[in-house]
C-alpha positions in Angstrom: -10.0 12.6 1.4 -8.6 15.1 3.8 -7.3 13.7 7.1 -9.8 15.5 9.4 -12.8 14.5 7.3 -11.7 10.9 7.3 -11.1 10.9 11.1 -14.4 12.5 11.7 -16.3 9.7 9.7 -14.4 6.8 11.8 -16.4 5.6 14.9 -14.6 4.5 18.0 -15.2 0.9 17.2 -13.2 1.4 13.9 -9.9 0.8 15.7 -8.8 -1.6 13.2 -8.1 1.4 10.8 -5.9 4.2 12.1 -5.3 7.6 10.2 -2.3 9.6 11.0 0.0 12.1 9.5 3.4 10.8 11.1 5.4 7.7 9.9 5.9 6.8 13.5 2.2 6.2 13.9 2.9 2.8 12.0 3.8 1.5 15.3 0.2 1.1 16.1 0.3 -2.1 14.3 1.8 -3.7 17.4 -1.7 -3.4 18.8 -3.7 -6.5 18.2 -6.8 -4.5 17.2 -5.1 -2.5 14.5 -5.0 -4.0 11.0 -4.4 -1.1 8.9 -2.5 2.3 9.3 -2.7 5.0 6.6 0.0 7.8 6.8 -1.3 10.8 4.8 1.2 12.8 3.1 1.4 15.0 -0.1 4.2 14.3 -2.6 6.1 17.5 -3.9 4.6 19.2 -7.0 7.7 18.5 -9.2 7.6 14.7 -8.5 3.9 14.6 -8.9 4.2 16.2 -12.3 7.1 13.8 -13.3 4.9 11.0 -12.1 1.9 12.1 -13.9 4.0 12.5 -17.1 5.5 8.8 -16.7 2.0 7.5 -16.0 0.6 9.3 -19.2 3.3 8.5 -21.8 5.7 5.9 -20.6 5.5 2.1 -21.1 4.6 -0.1 -18.2 7.5 -1.5 -16.1 8.0 -3.7 -12.9 11.3 -3.2 -10.9 12.2 -5.5 -8.0 14.8 -4.4 -5.4 16.1 -6.7 -2.5 17.6 -4.8 0.5 19.3 -5.9 3.6 18.0 -4.0 6.7 16.8 -1.1 4.3 20.3 -0.6 2.9 20.0 -0.1 -0.9 23.3 0.5 -2.8 23.3 3.2 -5.6 23.9 0.8 -8.3 20.7 -1.1 -7.3 18.8 2.0 -7.5 20.0 3.1 -11.1 16.9 1.7 -12.9 14.7 4.4 -11.0 16.8 7.0 -12.7 16.4 5.5 -15.9 12.6 5.2 -15.8 11.8 8.2 -13.8 14.6 10.6 -14.4 17.1 12.0 -11.9 14.9 14.1 -9.8 11.9 11.8 -9.5 14.1 8.8 -9.2 15.8 10.3 -6.2 12.5 10.9 -4.6 11.6 7.3 -5.0 15.0 6.2 -3.9 14.6 8.2 -0.6 11.3 6.5 0.1 12.8 3.1 -0.6 15.4 3.6 1.9 13.0 4.9 4.5 10.2 2.4 3.9 12.5 -0.7 3.8 14.2 0.4 7.0 10.6 0.9 8.5 9.5 -2.5 7.5 12.6 -4.0 8.9 12.0 -2.4 12.2 8.3 -3.3 12.5 8.9 -6.9 11.5 12.3 -7.6 13.0 13.4 -8.9 9.9 16.4 -8.1 7.9 15.5 -8.9 4.1 13.0 -6.6 2.4 11.7 -6.6 -1.0 10.6 -3.5 -2.7 8.8 -3.4 -6.0 8.1 -0.3 -8.1 5.5 -0.6 -10.9 3.6 1.2 -13.5 0.4 -0.7 -13.6 -2.4 -0.5 -16.3 -4.3 -3.7 -15.7 -6.6 -4.8 -12.8 -4.8 -6.7 -9.9 -6.5 -8.0 -6.8 -9.9 -6.3 -7.4 -11.5 -8.6 -4.8 -11.4 -7.6 -1.2 -8.8 -9.9 0.6 -6.0 -10.2 3.1 -2.4 -11.2 2.5 -0.6 -14.3 3.6 2.6 -12.3 4.8 3.5 -10.5 7.8 3.5 -6.8 6.6 3.0 -5.0 3.3 3.5 -1.3 2.7 2.0 0.4 -0.2 2.3 4.0 -1.7 0.5 5.0 -5.0 2.5 8.1 -6.3 0.1 8.6 -9.2 -3.4 7.2 -10.2 -6.0 5.8 -7.9 -5.0 4.3 -4.3 -5.6 1.2 -2.5 -9.1 0.7 -0.9 -9.1 -0.6 2.6 -12.0 -1.9 4.8 -12.3 -1.2 8.5 -13.3 -4.4 10.5 -16.8 -3.1 11.6 -18.0 -3.5 8.0 -16.7 -6.9 7.2 -18.2 -10.4 6.8 -15.0 -12.5 6.7 -16.9 -15.6 5.9 -17.4 -14.4 2.3 -13.5 -13.7 1.7 -12.2 -16.1 -0.9 -15.7 -17.1 -2.3 -15.9 -17.6 -5.9 -18.0 -15.5 -8.2 -18.5 -12.1 -9.7 -16.1 -9.8 -8.1 -18.4 -6.9 -7.5 -21.1 -9.2 -5.8 -18.4 -11.0 -3.6 -17.1 -7.6 -2.5 -20.6 -6.7 -1.6 -20.9 -9.7 0.6 -17.7 -9.0 2.2 -18.4 -5.4 2.9 -22.2 -4.5 2.7 -21.5 -0.8 3.5 -19.7 0.8 0.6 -19.5 4.1 2.6 -17.3 2.4 5.2 -14.6 1.7 2.7 -11.8 4.1 2.4 -9.4 5.0 -0.5 -5.8 6.1 0.0 -4.8 9.2 -1.8 -1.8 9.7 -4.0 1.4 9.9 -1.7 -0.2 8.2 1.3 1.6 5.3 3.0 -0.5 2.4 3.5 0.6 -0.3 6.0 -1.4 -3.6 5.9 -0.7 -6.1 8.4 -1.0 -9.8 7.0 -2.0 -13.1 8.5 1.6 -14.1 9.1 2.2 -11.1 11.4 4.3 -12.1 14.4 2.2 -14.6 16.4 -0.8 -14.4 13.9 -3.3 -11.8 12.9 -6.7 -11.5 11.1 -5.2 -9.7 8.1 -5.9 -6.3 6.7 -8.7 -6.5 4.2 -8.1 -4.5 1.1 -8.2 -4.4 -2.7 -6.7 -2.7 -5.7 -8.7 0.0 -7.6 -10.1 -0.9 -11.1 -8.1 0.4 -14.0 -9.0 -1.6 -17.0 -11.3 0.2 -19.4 -10.7 3.6 -17.5 -7.6 4.8 -19.2 -6.0 5.1 -15.8 -2.7 3.8 -14.4 -0.9 3.6 -11.2 2.9 4.3 -10.3 2.9 1.9 -7.2 5.7 1.3 -4.6 5.3 -2.1 -2.7 7.6 -3.1 0.3 7.3 -6.6 1.8 9.3 -9.8 2.4 11.5 -11.9 0.2 9.7 -15.2 1.2 12.4 -16.1 3.8 12.1 -15.9 7.5 15.0 -13.6 8.3 
């Protein structure tokens, strides 16, 4: 959805979800009322074509990178070039450096974990929040992450057992309030372990199984340590 159209839909009480077009806008997460920041951006045409080809024809993969203060050595990034080719790999490598550094700045921690995956199965289709401090997502190709502003939520239903669609309807009764990130967007999700505690950004993955769709997904979060 275009930035202006999405902003027009958001009401003043939707402060929990912020939409922007600058990476610096992620600092809004320091506001206790803000759970989600989406930075809208478009990827270059050449990279978009390479990502689409990789999703269409390549086998699935799951690459994990560990970085100290956002510094990633070229040798660590070599698998990107093998999976995506030199030009597309260089594009993601630039994002990896930028986003791990941004994650480190926002959390005040040194050790980030970045994961690049080609996904063809359903993951986390139930609306939920994460038990970590901060997660950054970018879907380069395929359907993006769904996020829910606070105004539409019944948090008492989060974690309930049952059929996924019914539980999601209990958590968010207004489907129109849900927002789906577009390919290339950066999604910043505050978790329950954020600084002195937070309610956690409520979100879910898109359905993939039996659709023939895939996602090329970059995730940046922590390594499980406190540093």
